[in-house]
Every structure is written in structure tokens, then in C-alpha cells.
N, CA and C of each residue as an Amber inpcrd file, in Angstrom:
protein
   339
   1.2490000  -1.3600000   0.0180000   0.3240000  -0.1080000  -0.2680000
   0.7850000   1.3840000   0.0350000   0.7680000   2.4840000  -1.2370000
   1.1260000   3.4740000  -0.9660000   0.7570000   4.8080000  -0.3410000
   0.9970000   5.8080000   0.3250000   0.8070000   6.2770000   0.9230000
   1.2810000   8.0110000   0.3830000   0.7490000   8.4040000   0.0750000
   1.4410000   9.7680000  -0.1430000   0.4420000  11.1680000   0.7550000
   1.1180000  11.9390000   1.2920000   0.1490000  12.7060000   2.1490000
   0.7710000  13.8520000   1.9080000   0.3460000  14.8820000   1.8910000
   0.4960000  16.6190000   1.3290000  -0.7790000  17.7450000   1.8060000
   0.0660000  18.6650000   2.1530000  -1.3220000  19.2780000   2.9200000
  -0.4020000  20.3220000   3.7140000   0.5570000  19.8510000   3.9190000
   1.5120000  20.7420000   4.9950000   2.3840000  21.5830000   5.0370000
   2.4420000  22.7120000   6.0880000   3.2590000  23.5040000   5.5840000
   3.4080000  23.9120000   6.9100000   3.6730000  25.5080000   6.5500000
   3.7840000  26.9720000   7.9840000   2.1970000  27.6850000   7.8880000
   2.3090000  27.2600000   9.4400000   0.8350000  28.3370000   9.3310000
   1.0600000  29.2170000  11.1740000   0.1700000  29.9910000  10.4390000
   0.4270000  30.9820000  12.3910000  -0.4410000  30.5490000  13.3280000
   0.3620000  30.6340000  14.4290000  -0.4890000  29.7120000  15.6130000
  -2.2830000  30.3340000  15.5620000  -2.7970000  29.2770000  15.9020000
  -4.4050000  29.5380000  15.9600000  -5.2350000  29.3640000  13.8830000
  -4.0540000  29.1410000  12.9610000  -4.8210000  28.9490000  12.0120000
  -4.8590000  28.0490000  11.7930000  -5.5490000  27.4820000  10.3460000
  -5.9810000  25.8280000   9.9770000  -5.2900000  25.4000000   8.6430000
  -5.0730000  24.2340000   9.3740000  -4.5280000  23.3050000   8.2080000
  -5.0950000  21.6760000   7.6460000  -5.3980000  20.9850000   6.4450000
  -6.3200000  20.4610000   6.0100000  -5.5170000  19.4410000   5.3180000
  -4.6160000  18.2670000   6.0450000  -3.7730000  16.9130000   5.4860000
  -4.2820000  15.8120000   4.6150000  -4.1100000  15.9470000   3.0690000
  -4.6760000  14.7540000   2.7990000  -3.5600000  13.5440000   2.6080000
  -4.1180000  12.3620000   2.7500000  -3.3830000  11.3010000   2.4850000
  -4.3920000  10.3040000   1.6040000  -3.3470000  10.5080000   0.3360000
  -3.3540000   9.2360000  -0.7120000  -3.5230000   7.7860000  -0.9090000
  -4.1380000   7.2750000  -0.8620000  -3.6900000   6.0240000  -0.6230000
  -3.4780000   5.4460000  -2.3140000  -2.7220000   4.0460000  -2.5750000
  -3.1060000   3.7010000  -4.3290000  -3.4290000   2.8020000  -3.7230000
  -4.9050000   2.8130000  -3.2980000  -5.1760000   1.1680000  -3.1460000
  -6.5770000   1.2770000  -2.8330000  -7.4370000   1.0690000  -2.6640000
  -8.7480000   0.7760000  -2.8550000  -9.1450000   0.5470000  -0.9730000
  -9.4050000   1.8650000  -0.2520000  -9.2830000   1.7270000   0.7520000
 -10.4850000   1.3720000   1.4690000 -11.4780000   1.1200000   1.2640000
 -12.6500000  -0.0450000   1.1590000 -12.1850000  -1.2530000   2.0470000
 -11.0810000  -1.5010000   1.0200000 -10.2170000  -3.0240000   2.2350000
  -9.7830000  -2.7300000   3.2300000  -9.3590000  -1.6220000   3.4560000
  -8.5690000  -1.0180000   4.0760000  -9.0740000  -0.8940000   5.9120000
  -9.1850000  -1.5820000   7.1770000  -9.5170000  -2.0700000   8.1440000
  -9.4940000   0.1200000   8.7550000  -8.5850000  -0.1960000   9.3840000
  -8.0760000   1.3980000  10.1390000  -6.6560000   2.6480000   9.1130000
  -7.5700000   3.6500000   9.0250000  -6.4350000   4.6850000   8.3210000
  -6.6980000   5.6260000   9.6780000  -4.8900000   6.1220000   9.3170000
  -5.2890000   7.3760000  10.5300000  -3.5110000   8.7150000  10.2760000
  -3.8970000   8.8000000  11.2870000  -2.5450000   9.6490000  11.0790000
  -1.6800000   9.6670000  12.8810000  -0.8950000   9.5710000  12.1600000
   0.2510000   9.9560000  13.7910000   1.3280000  11.1530000  13.0410000
   1.7900000  11.6290000  14.6730000   3.0090000  12.6460000  14.4020000
   4.1180000  12.2060000  15.0480000   5.0120000  13.0070000  14.6620000
   6.4130000  13.5700000  15.4480000   6.6830000  13.9900000  15.3940000
   6.9800000  14.7260000  16.8690000   8.1560000  16.2220000  16.6580000
   9.2870000  15.8410000  16.7680000   9.9050000  17.8270000  16.6840000
  11.6050000  16.8890000  17.6450000  11.7610000  16.3900000  18.7660000
  12.6000000  15.3160000  18.9410000  12.4190000  15.0470000  19.8850000
  11.6110000  14.6840000  20.8390000  10.4690000  13.9890000  20.0750000
  10.0650000  13.1410000  20.8310000   9.6110000  12.2750000  19.9800000
   9.0560000  10.8670000  20.2380000   7.9850000   9.5720000  20.0080000
   7.1930000  10.1460000  19.2300000   6.5040000   9.2000000  17.8600000
   5.4100000   9.0830000  17.2030000   4.8860000   8.7710000  18.3420000
   3.2030000  10.0790000  17.9050000   1.9580000   9.9210000  18.3660000
   0.8190000   9.7600000  17.8460000   0.2580000   8.8210000  18.5450000
  -1.6890000   8.8970000  17.8250000  -1.8730000  10.3120000  17.6450000
  -2.3060000  10.6200000  16.8740000  -3.1860000  11.8520000  16.2270000
  -4.6240000  11.0080000  16.0870000  -5.0970000  10.9460000  15.1690000
  -6.4310000   9.8280000  15.4480000  -6.3750000   8.8550000  14.2750000
  -7.4390000   7.8640000  14.0770000  -7.3790000   6.8470000  13.4470000
  -9.3210000   6.5710000  13.5790000  -9.2720000   6.5520000  11.7460000
 -11.3960000   6.0070000  11.2690000 -10.7810000   4.7500000  10.7920000
 -12.0100000   3.8030000  10.8540000 -11.8260000   2.6140000  10.6250000
 -13.1290000   2.5660000   9.6520000 -13.2900000   1.5200000   8.5240000
 -13.5920000   1.3830000   7.2390000 -15.0190000   1.7320000   7.7750000
 -15.6350000   1.5230000   8.7550000 -17.2770000   2.1480000   9.0090000
 -17.3560000   3.2380000  10.1410000 -16.1010000   4.1360000   9.8890000
 -16.4680000   5.1890000  10.1270000 -16.2520000   5.7190000  11.5730000
 -16.0000000   4.8910000  12.4370000 -15.3860000   4.8500000  13.4610000
 -14.0230000   5.6670000  14.0250000 -13.9670000   6.8280000  14.8770000
 -12.9930000   7.1350000  14.7700000 -12.5240000   7.3970000  16.3100000
 -10.9050000   7.6620000  16.3260000 -10.6200000   8.1370000  17.9190000
  -9.4630000   8.5580000  17.5720000  -9.3280000   9.6160000  18.7560000
  -8.6150000  10.4940000  18.7320000  -8.1220000  11.0090000  20.0560000
  -6.4320000  11.2100000  19.8180000  -6.1470000  12.0720000  21.0300000
  -6.4770000  12.7070000  22.1080000  -7.3180000  12.2470000  23.2790000
  -7.5780000  13.0360000  23.7930000  -7.6400000  14.8630000  23.5160000
  -6.2540000  15.0280000  23.9770000  -6.2330000  16.2470000  23.7300000
  -6.3930000  17.2160000  22.3160000  -6.6060000  16.5070000  21.1210000
  -6.7010000  17.1710000  19.7790000  -8.3110000  16.7480000  19.5460000
  -8.8220000  16.1310000  20.3600000 -10.4000000  15.9350000  19.5350000
 -10.9950000  17.2760000  19.6380000 -10.9570000  18.3380000  20.2940000
 -11.6720000  18.9900000  19.7440000 -11.3480000  20.1440000  18.5340000
 -10.0960000  20.1680000  18.2520000  -9.6640000  20.8140000  17.1710000
  -9.0100000  20.3330000  15.8910000  -8.9820000  18.3770000  15.9980000
  -9.1510000  17.6060000  14.8360000  -9.8960000  17.1600000  14.7940000
  -9.7620000  17.2430000  12.8200000 -11.1890000  15.7470000  12.8760000
 -10.8390000  14.9790000  11.3360000 -10.4360000  14.0810000  11.7880000
 -10.3980000  13.1420000  10.6170000 -11.7800000  12.2780000  10.0180000
 -11.3200000  12.1950000   8.5040000 -12.4900000  11.6250000   7.7180000
 -11.5820000  11.0040000   6.3830000 -12.6610000  10.1320000   5.7570000
 -11.9470000   9.4140000   4.8630000 -13.1460000   9.4590000   3.7080000
 -12.2820000   9.3760000   2.6540000 -13.3230000   9.3700000   1.3060000
 -12.9390000   8.3390000   0.8620000 -13.9870000   6.8740000   0.4920000
 -13.2550000   5.9760000  -0.0640000 -13.9150000   5.9530000  -1.6990000
 -14.4760000   6.5260000  -2.2130000 -14.3290000   6.5200000  -3.7960000
 -12.7490000   7.3600000  -4.0140000 -12.4340000   8.1260000  -3.3110000
 -11.4410000   9.2840000  -3.8100000  -9.9470000   8.0680000  -3.4800000
 -10.0780000   7.2000000  -2.1840000  -9.2420000   6.6090000  -1.3340000
  -8.3630000   7.4950000  -0.7270000  -8.9540000   8.6430000  -0.3950000
  -8.0000000   9.2050000   0.3830000  -8.6510000   9.4260000   2.0980000
  -7.6620000   9.7120000   3.4860000  -8.3310000  10.4790000   3.7350000
  -7.5480000  11.4690000   4.9690000  -8.1680000  12.4460000   5.4160000
  -7.9620000  14.0610000   5.2800000  -7.6520000  14.0230000   7.3800000
  -6.8150000  15.0350000   7.4370000  -7.1850000  15.5000000   8.4700000
  -7.2830000  16.9860000   8.9450000  -8.2850000  17.3120000   9.2540000
  -8.8110000  19.1570000   9.7630000  -8.1760000  19.1360000  10.7780000
  -7.3070000  20.6590000  10.6740000  -7.0000000  20.2570000  12.0490000
  -7.1280000  22.6720000  12.2510000  -7.7750000  23.1490000  13.0630000
  -7.8450000  24.2790000  13.7930000  -7.1640000  24.2960000  14.8350000
  -7.3730000  25.7770000  15.0990000  -6.5330000  26.5400000  15.8420000
  -5.4430000  25.5240000  16.4600000  -4.5250000  25.9710000  15.6480000
  -3.3370000  24.9590000  15.1910000  -1.9610000  26.3780000  16.2270000
  -1.6560000  25.5290000  17.0020000  -0.5090000  25.6310000  18.5770000
   1.3420000  25.2780000  17.6210000   1.5430000  26.0000000  18.2040000
   2.9760000  25.4610000  18.1810000   3.4750000  24.3970000  18.6590000
   2.6470000  23.6730000  19.7230000   2.8170000  22.7020000  20.3410000
   2.8620000  21.4670000  19.0840000   2.0600000  21.5410000  17.9510000
   1.2030000  20.8630000  16.6860000   2.9100000  20.5760000  15.6750000
   3.0680000  21.6990000  15.9270000   4.8510000  21.3670000  14.8860000
   5.0050000  20.0770000  15.1860000   5.4640000  19.3130000  13.9270000
   6.0000000  18.1780000  13.3750000   5.7210000  17.3510000  12.3800000
   6.1820000  16.4780000  12.3500000   5.2820000  15.6110000  11.0250000
   5.1710000  14.6490000  11.4340000   3.7350000  15.2020000  10.2710000
   2.6090000  14.2500000  10.2340000   2.6430000  13.0090000   9.5960000
   2.4400000  12.4180000   9.9380000   2.6090000  10.4640000   9.1130000
   0.5790000   9.8290000   8.8590000   0.9170000   9.4900000   7.5260000
  -0.0420000   8.9980000   6.8740000  -0.2810000   7.3300000   7.8200000
  -1.0500000   6.9700000   7.9800000  -1.4630000   4.9060000   8.4560000
  -2.1980000   4.5110000   7.6680000  -1.8750000   2.7260000   7.7420000
  -3.0330000   1.9330000   7.1150000  -3.3130000   0.5200000   7.8810000
  -3.4620000   0.5310000   8.5400000  -3.5140000  -1.0170000   9.1730000
  -4.5340000  -1.9900000   8.7960000  -4.7040000  -3.0390000   7.9850000
  -5.1520000  -4.0280000   7.7070000  -4.0670000  -5.2240000   8.0060000
  -3.7120000  -6.0340000   9.0230000  -3.3190000  -7.3110000   9.2820000
  -1.3840000  -6.5560000   9.3670000  -0.6610000  -5.3670000   8.9060000
  -0.4280000  -4.7950000   8.9630000  -0.3390000  -4.0380000   9.1710000
   0.8030000  -2.5320000   9.2780000   0.3710000  -1.3230000   8.9410000
   1.7740000  -0.4010000   8.1430000   0.6770000  -0.3050000   7.1760000
   1.9580000   0.7930000   6.2230000   1.7930000   2.6870000   6.6070000
   3.3710000   2.9850000   6.2890000   3.3340000   4.7140000   6.6210000
   3.4850000   5.1890000   5.1830000   3.1450000   6.2400000   5.3800000
   3.4790000   7.3160000   4.1960000   4.8020000   8.0520000   4.7910000
   5.7850000   8.7990000   3.7230000   6.6980000   9.5580000   3.9590000
   6.7310000  10.5570000   5.1200000   5.5670000  10.9930000   5.2270000
   5.2450000  12.3460000   6.1030000   5.6900000  13.7200000   5.2010000
   4.5810000  14.6420000   6.5190000   4.5730000  16.0290000   5.9340000
   4.4680000  16.8810000   6.8500000   5.3430000  17.8850000   6.6880000
   6.0850000  18.7220000   7.7590000   4.5050000  19.7360000   8.2390000
   3.8320000  19.6340000   9.3050000   3.6280000  20.9400000   9.9850000
   4.2940000  21.7610000  11.1710000   4.3580000  22.9320000  10.0210000
   4.8480000  24.1790000  11.0490000   4.1370000  25.3640000  12.0600000
   4.1120000  25.2350000  12.7000000   2.9950000  26.4980000  13.9640000
   3.8610000  27.1020000  14.1730000   3.7740000  28.3170000  13.4430000
   4.5210000  29.8220000  14.0690000   4.7380000  30.9210000  13.1220000
   4.4170000  32.2500000  14.4450000   4.4700000  33.7450000  13.8890000
   5.8100000  33.9760000  13.3700000
């Protein structure tokens, strides 16, 4: 499964970004897709996941600002991020899990004034 992220960039605190993860496969056959992130000097951490049945799971401190969604016909998963904070600065990785886990290459998000 090839995953390609896009939509990262630099944004000011309080701003918004939408990340996209294009999967080069039919994601309707993949049980779980989602996003993790890794900030400099820190471990990779969960951001959000979504199942093929549209059930979502969020890291608890992100749930009120981030929204994950998946578009089956487009084989794409999105992460809408609002009210971004400097501590959200990280490389964001897309993942697909179905018996094993595949990862994208990551997209950088920088929140800075």
C-alpha cells in the first residue's frame, strides 16, 4: 500500500490546515487509517484513526481541534486541523492498518508566528 501525504506547511498560531493522504489502493478494503505525528526529539504519537465503518478515535487533547475523515471513492483520508498551536509542530504521518501497518513518508507542519 503506497500512501502519499500532502497539505503540510507553515501556519501562524490559531490557523488551520487540512492534510490529505492519498492511498494507491482501494481503502474500502483497509480496516483502519489514520494519522500519527512526530515532533523533534519526541516519540511518534497518535493523532487520530478512522475505521472502514467510520468510527473515529482521537488523542484526547486533539479531539476538539482536529477532525479525521475518509473518502472511499477517492481513496483519501483527511485531517482537518483548527486552532493550531506551536506544539502541533511535527511531521505528520499517514498510516493504513490491515493485518500489518503501512506508513507514508510524512508531511511537515510548522506552527509559528
